[in-house]
C-alpha positions in Angstrom: 116.6 133.9 106.4 113.5 134.7 105.0 111.9 137.8 103.3 108.6 137.6 102.5 105.9 140.4 101.1 102.3 140.4 101.3 100.8 143.4 99.3 101.9 146.2 101.6 103.2 144.1 104.5 106.9 142.8 104.6 108.2 140.1 107.0 112.1 140.0 107.1 114.2 137.7 109.6 117.0 134.8 110.5 117.5 132.3 112.7 120.4 129.3 113.5 119.6 126.3 115.1 122.0 123.8 116.8 121.2 120.2 117.9 123.0 118.1 120.4 122.6 114.1 120.1 123.7 111.4 122.2 123.2 107.5 122.1 120.9 106.0 124.4 121.6 102.5 123.2 123.3 101.2 120.0 120.2 101.9 117.7 118.3 104.8 119.3 119.2 108.4 119.7 118.0 111.4 121.6 118.3 115.1 120.6 117.9 118.6 122.0 117.9 121.3 119.7 117.7 125.6 120.4 117.5 128.3 117.9 117.6 131.9 118.0 117.7 135.0 115.5 115.5 138.0 115.0 112.4 138.8 113.1 111.0 142.2 111.4 107.2 143.1 110.4 106.5 146.5 108.9 103.4 147.4 107.3 103.6 150.5 104.5 100.2 152.2 104.7 101.7 155.1 102.2 101.6 152.1 99.5 97.9 152.1 99.3 96.4 153.5 96.3 93.9 156.1 97.5 91.0 158.3 95.9 92.3 160.9 98.8 95.7 160.9 98.7 96.0 163.8 101.4 94.5 161.2 103.9 97.0 161.7 106.7 96.2 158.0 108.2 97.8 156.5 105.0 100.9 158.4 105.1 103.2 156.5 107.6 104.3 153.1 108.2 104.4 150.7 110.9 107.3 148.6 112.3 108.1 145.8 114.9 111.2 143.6 115.6 112.6 141.5 118.4 114.2 138.3 119.2 113.1 134.9 117.8 113.7 131.8 120.1 112.8 128.1 120.0 113.4 124.6 121.8 113.1 121.1 120.3 113.7 117.8 121.9 113.2 114.4 120.0 113.9 110.6 120.3 114.3 108.2 117.5 115.7 105.2 115.5 115.4 103.4 112.6 111.8 102.1 113.5 110.1 105.0 115.1 110.3 108.7 116.2 108.7 111.1 118.6 109.3 114.6 119.7 107.9 117.9 121.4 108.7 121.6 120.2 108.2 124.9 120.6 109.2 126.7 117.3 108.5 130.0 118.8 108.5 131.7 122.2 107.7 135.1 121.5 104.5 136.1 119.4 103.6 139.2 117.6 100.5 141.3 117.5 100.4 142.4 113.6 97.5 144.7 114.7 99.4 146.5 117.0 102.9 145.8 116.0 104.2 146.6 119.6 107.0 144.2 119.6 107.3 140.7 120.7 105.6 139.5 123.6 106.6 136.3 125.7 102.9 135.4 126.1 102.6 131.5 127.0 99.1 131.2 126.1 99.6 132.4 122.5 102.5 129.8 122.1 102.4 126.7 119.9 103.3 123.6 121.5 103.9 120.9 118.9 104.0 116.9 119.5 105.0 114.6 116.6 105.2 111.0 116.4 105.6 108.1 113.8 106.3 104.6 113.3 107.7 102.2 110.4 105.7 99.1 109.2 107.2 96.6 107.0 104.7 95.5 104.7 107.0 93.4 102.3 111.2 93.5 102.0 110.6 96.5 99.5 107.6 98.3 100.8 107.2 100.0 103.9 104.1 102.1 105.7 104.8 105.0 107.8 101.5 106.3 109.9 102.6 109.5 111.7 100.9 112.5 113.6 101.6 116.1 114.3 99.5 117.9 117.1 99.6 121.7 117.8 98.2 123.1 121.0 97.5 126.9 121.4 95.4 128.0 124.2 94.4 131.0 122.3 94.6 130.3 118.6 93.3 126.6 119.1 94.0 122.9 118.7 94.8 121.1 115.4 96.0 117.5 114.2 97.9 116.2 111.0 97.4 112.8 110.7 99.6 111.1 107.9 100.3 107.9 105.9 103.2 107.4 103.5 104.0 104.3 101.5 108.1 103.9 101.0 109.2 101.7 97.8 112.9 100.6 98.7 113.7 103.4 100.6 113.9 105.2 97.4 110.4 106.6 96.5 107.7 107.5 98.7 103.9 109.1 98.4 101.2 109.4 100.8 98.4 111.9 102.1 97.8 114.4 105.2 94.5 115.2 106.7 94.6 118.0 109.0 91.5 118.7 111.3 90.6 122.3 109.9 89.3 120.6 106.8 92.7 120.4 104.5 94.3 117.9 103.0 98.0 117.5 101.3 99.2 114.8 99.2 103.1 114.4 98.8 105.6 112.3 96.9 109.3 112.3 97.3 112.5 110.5 95.4 115.6 109.5 97.1 118.0 110.7 94.0 121.3 110.1 96.0 121.9 109.0 99.4 122.5 112.7 100.4 120.0 114.5 98.0 116.5 113.9 98.1 113.4 115.9 96.2 109.9 116.0 97.4 106.5 117.8 95.9 103.5 118.3 97.8 100.0 119.9 96.8 97.8 121.2 99.5 94.1 121.9 99.2 91.4 123.4 102.2 88.2 121.5 102.5 86.4 124.2 103.9 84.7 127.5 102.6 88.2 128.9 101.8 88.8 126.2 99.3 86.0 128.1 96.9 88.4 131.1 96.2 92.2 129.3 95.7 93.4 126.3 94.1 95.7 125.2 96.6 99.1 125.4 97.3 102.2 123.6 96.0 105.7 123.2 97.4 108.6 121.8 95.7 112.0 121.3 98.1 115.5 119.9 97.7 117.5 118.3 100.7 121.1 117.6 100.8 122.7 116.3 103.7 126.3 117.5 104.1 128.8 114.9 106.0 127.1 111.6 104.9 129.6 108.7 105.5 127.6 105.4 105.5 124.4 104.0 104.7 122.3 104.4 107.5 118.6 105.3 108.5 118.4 109.0 108.1 116.0 110.6 111.2 115.1 113.4 108.5 113.5 110.7 106.3 110.7 111.1 108.8 
């Protein structure tokens, strides 16, 4: 569920996901995932501070709502992973707010992959990538590298071809509990107007039973 407010604009929504996994062999899994829900967007023009309070253009609000749907496929084991996904099939025009539209040219197609390299018995290196293909909005790629110590502490960096960089660190506190921190900064002109973005995340895995590699570690 999410509820975001940017000045006079508000985004709300919720979705659920389901994943079906099957063994390809004793060490490799394949997974298929579906997600669905709804989204609602609104712009409250009447919240704008005006010199002319009688301006009728700003006495209204615009709103749009509709379904949300996504799909994903992946293959992984304790050494590599790869996947293809469409996080959202429906797109919204935030200027018209005329409801969700199914336009393939505006849909994001994501391709991801990575491989775990042993440097020593206690240290690993993991290169990975994420590529977005969007015919309307353009394409970009994330190129990442992470060092992992004893499957417990990791740190690395990501370069995005939109001239953005990110630094991330994490700690596997318990077999079920993980904490991570990341800092992202823009190298282009917009970097002159902000100090970057920070993110702190906590992840808890329910149903943990044995100590095996976790695909979410990637």
